[in-house]
Structure formats: structure tokens, C-alpha cells
LUMKEDREN-380668 format. One record per residue: residue in one letter; x, y, z of N, C-alpha, C in turn. Coordinates in pm, whole numbers, padded with zeros to 5 digits, always signed. Layout:
// LUMKEDREN-380668
aXYZXYZXYZ/...
***
This chain:
// LUMKEDREN-380668
m-00250-02738-00934-00215-02678-00783-00044-02679-00794/a-00007-02601-00741+00140-02589-00726+00204-02676-00631/n+00310-02744-00697+00363-02853-00595+00505-02815-00535/t+00571-02725-00601+00699-02702-00540+00720-02548-00483/p+00783-02530-00370+00780-02390-00315+00795-02282-00405/q+00869-02293-00506+00898-02175-00618+00763-02167-00697/q+00699-02279-00714+00556-02245-00779+00462-02184-00678/r+00454-02225-00553+00371-02161-00479+00392-02005-00462/k+00527-01972-00461+00589-01841-00458+00528-01757-00573/r+00533-01817-00704+00506-01743-00804+00362-01737-00820/v+00271-01821-00766+00137-01796-00756+00106-01683-00664/r+00173-01660-00551+00166-01530-00470+00192-01421-00540/i+00302-01425-00609+00347-01294-00690+00259-01259-00782/a+00197-01365-00855+00108-01328-00954-00017-01275-00904/a-00072-01324-00802-00190-01269-00742-00171-01121-00695/r-00060-01088-00639-00021-00948-00610-00002-00857-00739/q+00051-00920-00826+00042-00830-00934-00088-00812-01043/r-00168-00902-01030-00300-00898-01068-00368-00770-01006/l-00363-00780-00871-00426-00675-00791-00364-00521-00841/e-00229-00520-00842-00180-00403-00881-00217-00361-01012/n-00222-00444-01112-00278-00423-01253-00421-00363-01246/l-00501-00438-01168-00653-00386-01150-00664-00252-01094/r-00559-00216-00985-00575-00083-00950-00539+00019-01052/y-00438+00012-01141-00423+00077-01246-00533+00102-01346/k-00589+00008-01376-00714+00006-01471-00821+00061-01411/s-00842+00040-01290-00973+00093-01207-00945+00258-01206/s-00827+00302-01170-00803+00430-01164-00831+00516-01317/i-00779+00440-01410-00795+00509-01534-00946+00525-01567/k-01029+00405-01547-01170+00421-01571-01240+00544-01483/t-01196+00548-01349-01239+00634-01266-01218+00779-01308/l-01089+00804-01352-01057+00941-01402-01133+00988-01535/f-01153+00886-01615-01220+00902-01730-01382+00945-01702/k-01432+00887-01608-01570+00917-01557-01582+01056-01498/r-01472+01096-01405-01462+01219-01344-01447+01317-01445/l-01363+01294-01556-01340+01391-01670-01462+01424-01726/k-01546+01320-01759-01686+01352-01837-01773+01447-01739/r-01774+01394-01611-01866+01466-01516-01818+01626-01518/s-01689+01655-01511-01620+01771-01527-01671+01859-01628/i-01663+01801-01747-01701+01840-01860-01830+01888-01867/a-01929+01796-01842-02076+01820-01819-02097+01952-01727/a-02031+01959-01607-02052+02075-01526-01991+02176-01567/g-01906+02184-01654-01848+02298-01717-01744+02372-01636/d-01662+02281-01555-01577+02328-01456-01430+02314-01523/e-01397+02423-01592-01268+02432-01683-01143+02387-01607/e-01135+02429-01470-01005+02406-01401-01002+02270-01360/m-01101+02212-01328-01125+02067-01297-01086+01969-01406/v-01144+02018-01530-01119+01944-01640-00967+01925-01679/q-00889+02044-01654-00748+02027-01688-00675+01951-01584/t-00725+01963-01462-00646+01898-01351-00668+01737-01382/v-00786+01681-01415-00816+01567-01419-00754+01501-01569/a-00763+01595-01667-00683+01535-01797-00536+01519-01756/t-00476+01604-01669-00335+01581-01652-00309+01453-01571/k-00405+01445-01465-00388+01313-01384-00422+01175-01466/l-00512+01201-01573-00541+01087-01652-00419+01041-01740/t-00368+01155-01799-00253+01103-01881-00134+01063-01807/s-00111+01095-01681-00001+01043-01601-00042+00887-01574/a-00172+00864-01529-00210+00745-01492-00187+00635-01607/i-00239+00678-01718-00215+00610-01837-00054+00573-01868/d+00033+00655-01859+00168+00636-01874+00219+00558-01766/k+00181+00579-01641+00245+00488-01547+00182+00329-01556/a+00057+00331-01601+00011+00185-01625+00082+00107-01759/t+00116+00206-01853+00190+00141-01971+00326+00117-01918/a+00399+00189-01822+00530+00178-01796+00534+00051-01699/h+00441+00020-01628+00440-00111-01552+00388-00227-01608/k+00347-00201-01737+00292-00313-01827+00142-00370-01773/a+00074-00272-01707-00062-00300-01668-00143-00287-01800/i-00126-00225-01873-00199-00213-01995-00090-00213-02137/h-00156-00251-02239-00044-00266-02368-00033-00123-02413/k+00074-00084-02485+00103+00039-02516+00012+00092-02644/n-00044-00003-02701-00143+00037-02816-00275+00080-02737/n-00314-00001-02644-00434+00041-02552-00425+00166-02488/a-00287+00207-02442-00259+00335-02394-00271+00442-02487/a-00213+00419-02586-00241+00517-02736-00364+00546-02747/r-00451+00434-02753-00604+00448-02780-00665+00537-02678/k-00625+00512-02554-00695+00591-02453-00649+00730-02454/k-00533+00762-02467-00485+00892-02479-00543+00968-02602/s-00565+00903-02703-00640+00965-02831-00779+01002-02785/q-00847+00906-02739-00988+00910-02677-00991+01058-02595/l-00887+01062-02515-00897+01170-02399-00872+01305-02497/a-00799+01304-02595-00770+01429-02669-00909+01458-02746/r-00969+01354-02815-01088+01371-02871-01191+01420-02775/t-01200+01385-02671-01301+01426-02567-01269+01561-02535/l-01142+01627-02514-01107+01753-02481-01139+01850-02597/a-01119+01797-02726-01132+01874-02843-01295+01906-02869/a-01369+01809-02829-01510+01797-02868-01580+01904-02762/r-01536+01930-02645-01615+02017-02545-01622+02152-02590/
***
């Protein structure tokens, strides 16, 4: 348990940062699912829109250090493979 005011503050900050990182990761997963649904439905316009949003979300998560840069590269590669395979 935190004993000093600074330690208590760091605990609060870490909790807030964990939630923010979770939002980034969750949105990436959601966009991947949306992309796969769009591909299955054959909606070409939606596929392009979601792919753009997904790339942006991955880059933002990397910039805020919510995910590691290698993880981001892997996800973007997976996105490219998924788009090429359709």
C-alpha cells in the first residue's frame, strides 16, 4: 500500500493510464472485427473506411506507448494481409 502522498498520486495516475491504454487496445480489436465483418459483407467502401481508421488507431496507440512498436508493426502487417487476401 502507498504510504506517502506522492506514492498515492502515482497509484491514481497509473490507474488512469491503464484505462487509457485499455481504450486504445479495445478500439483496435473492435476495428479488426468490424473490418472482417465488412469484408464478409462485401461492402468495399466500408472496408476502406475501417482500414484507414484501424491504421490510425494503431499508430495513435503506438505513439502513446499503449502498445509496443513491434506489436503495432505486426498488427499493420496482419491488416495488409487481410486486405490482400479478400
